[in-house]
C-alpha positions in Angstrom: -0.3 0.1 0.0 1.5 3.2 -1.0 1.9 6.0 1.9 -0.9 8.5 2.5 0.5 12.0 1.7 -0.7 14.5 5.0 -0.4 18.3 3.8 -0.5 20.8 6.8 -2.4 24.1 6.6 -0.6 26.9 6.0 -3.2 30.0 5.5 -0.8 32.6 6.8 2.6 31.8 4.3 0.4 31.8 1.5 -1.1 35.3 2.4 2.8 36.2 3.1 3.7 35.1 -0.4 5.6 32.6 0.7 5.1 28.6 -0.6 4.5 26.6 2.5 6.4 23.8 3.2 5.0 19.9 2.7 3.9 17.9 5.4 5.7 14.7 6.3 4.2 11.3 4.2 2.9 9.4 6.9 1.9 6.1 5.6 -0.7 4.0 6.9 -0.9 1.4 9.8 -0.1 -2.1 8.6 -2.7 -3.3 11.3 -6.5 -2.1 11.7 -7.4 -1.6 15.2 -10.5 -1.3 17.1 -11.8 2.1 18.4 -9.5 2.0 21.7 -12.5 2.5 23.6 -15.0 -0.2 26.0 -17.6 -2.1 23.3 -20.8 0.3 22.4 -19.0 3.8 23.5 -19.9 6.4 21.7 -16.4 8.0 20.7 -16.2 11.9 18.5 -12.8 13.1 17.5 -11.0 16.0 18.5 -8.6 16.3 15.9 -8.0 13.2 13.3 -4.3 12.7 12.2 -4.3 15.6 9.4 -5.5 18.7 11.9 -3.2 16.7 14.8 -0.7 18.6 15.7 2.3 17.0 15.2 0.7 15.4 12.4 0.1 11.4 12.5 -2.2 11.0 16.2 -5.3 11.3 16.7 -7.3 12.7 19.7 -10.3 10.8 20.5 -13.3 11.7 23.5 -16.1 9.3 25.1 -19.6 10.5 24.7 -21.1 11.7 26.4 -18.7 14.0 27.9 -18.7 15.6 31.4 -16.4 15.3 34.8 -18.5 12.2 36.7 -18.2 10.5 33.2 -14.7 8.0 33.1 -15.1 6.3 30.1 -13.0 3.4 29.9 -9.8 2.7 27.4 -9.0 -0.4 26.3 -6.3 -2.4 24.3 -6.8 -1.5 20.1 -5.0 -5.0 19.8 -3.5 -7.6 21.6 -0.1 -6.6 22.4 2.1 -6.5 25.3 2.4 -3.6 28.0 5.7 -1.5 27.2 6.0 1.2 29.4 3.6 2.8 31.8 3.7 6.7 34.1 0.2 7.5 35.4 1.8 8.7 38.6 1.0 12.5 37.5 -2.6 14.2 38.2 -2.3 17.6 37.1 -4.2 19.2 33.9 -1.4 21.1 32.1 -3.1 22.7 28.8 -0.8 25.2 27.3 2.9 24.3 28.3 5.2 23.0 25.5 4.7 19.0 25.2 8.5 18.5 26.7 7.7 20.5 29.5 4.5 18.3 30.5 4.0 15.5 33.1 1.5 13.1 31.4 0.5 9.7 31.7 1.1 7.1 29.1 0.7 3.5 28.1 2.5 1.6 25.1 1.8 -1.8 23.7 3.5 -3.9 21.2 1.7 -5.6 19.1 3.1 -8.6 16.9 3.3 -6.9 13.5 5.6 -4.6 14.9 3.7 -1.9 15.9 3.1 -0.1 19.1 0.3 1.6 20.1 0.1 4.6 22.5 -2.7 5.5 25.3 -1.8 9.0 27.0 -4.0 11.1 29.3 -5.5 8.6 31.4 -6.2 9.0 34.5 -3.3 8.3 37.8 -3.6 5.0 38.7 -6.4 3.8 36.2 -3.5 1.1 34.4 -2.6 -0.4 38.4 -6.0 -0.4 38.9 -6.7 -2.7 35.4 -3.8 -5.3 37.2 -1.2 -4.0 34.8 2.3 -3.4 34.8 4.9 -3.7 32.1 5.1 -7.0 30.6 1.5 -8.1 31.1 -0.2 -9.4 28.0 -3.5 -7.6 27.3 -6.2 -8.8 24.7 -8.2 -6.1 21.9 -10.8 -4.9 24.4 -9.0 -5.7 27.2 -9.4 -2.5 29.9 -5.7 -0.4 30.2 -7.2 2.3 32.1 -9.6 5.6 32.1 -9.8 9.2 30.1 -8.6 12.1 31.5 -7.3 15.0 30.7 -3.6 14.4 32.6 -0.8 16.4 31.3 -1.0 18.6 28.2 -4.7 18.1 27.6 -7.3 20.9 26.9 -10.3 18.3 27.6 -10.7 14.8 28.7 -9.6 12.7 25.7 -7.8 9.8 25.1 -4.4 10.6 22.5 -3.6 7.9 20.8 -0.9 7.2 18.7 0.4 4.4 16.2 4.2 3.8 15.9 7.2 1.6 14.0 9.8 2.1 17.0 13.4 2.3 17.0 14.2 -1.1 17.5 17.2 -0.9 21.0 15.9 2.8 22.1 12.1 3.8 21.0 11.2 5.6 23.5 12.3 8.3 26.1 11.9 9.1 29.6 8.9 11.2 28.5 7.5 8.7 27.0 8.2 10.3 23.2 9.3 8.2 20.5 13.2 8.2 19.7 14.1 9.0 16.1 11.2 10.5 15.2 12.4 14.1 14.3 9.9 14.4 11.2 7.8 11.9 11.7 9.3 8.6 10.6 7.8 6.3 12.9 4.7 7.0 13.2 1.8 5.3 11.3 -1.6 6.9 10.4 -4.0 4.5 12.4 -6.5 2.7 10.3 -9.7 1.3 12.3 -11.7 -1.4 11.7 -15.7 -0.9 11.4 -15.2 2.9 10.1 -15.3 4.0 6.5 -12.2 3.7 4.8 -10.8 2.5 7.8 -9.4 6.5 8.4 -11.2 8.5 11.2 -12.2 12.1 10.6 -12.6 15.5 12.7 -15.6 16.3 14.5 -17.3 12.6 13.1 -18.8 10.6 15.8 -18.5 6.0 15.8 -19.0 3.2 18.1 -16.9 1.5 19.9 -17.1 -2.2 18.8 -14.4 -5.5 18.0 -12.8 -5.8 15.0 -14.5 -9.2 12.7 
């Protein structure tokens, strides 16, 4: 399958007469994944792979929204827990990503891709019985949606990547060797038209068949 180019909008540059720099071409994921919310959860897309900054990730929101809602995040496919950070509880919207203290969980999958689940509630992965090395099945509870770290609202930041073989992530949970987004893959989801989620659209989480 050919890579799918994703182009960033650059209206301000066009108005100034400067040609915008083309966005990196980010290929689609090899695997097809379920939406990473508990079955029957209504999910909206705050940012898709083309509108998210940086490119390639997606921001998903469990519906209905509200402080009293605690939507369950689940594994998008069978995998192994490679890293967990769940000690933070502060929302830090507006800070640079490198300055945020964010909760995250990385899963590795048999096809060589990893999936990232970010901004989950403090301690919720331990409450789900997980630790590094745990094997999980698609649809298994990983933690709870929240707004920990650099987050404007309670949501799930979801990425798919093919990480560096020896140093996949740094101490902050960010991919290494990824300056040009070369490690990122555009997520493909089962049960979704064209397997691609779109900004402001709504979907219902369900197992892949």
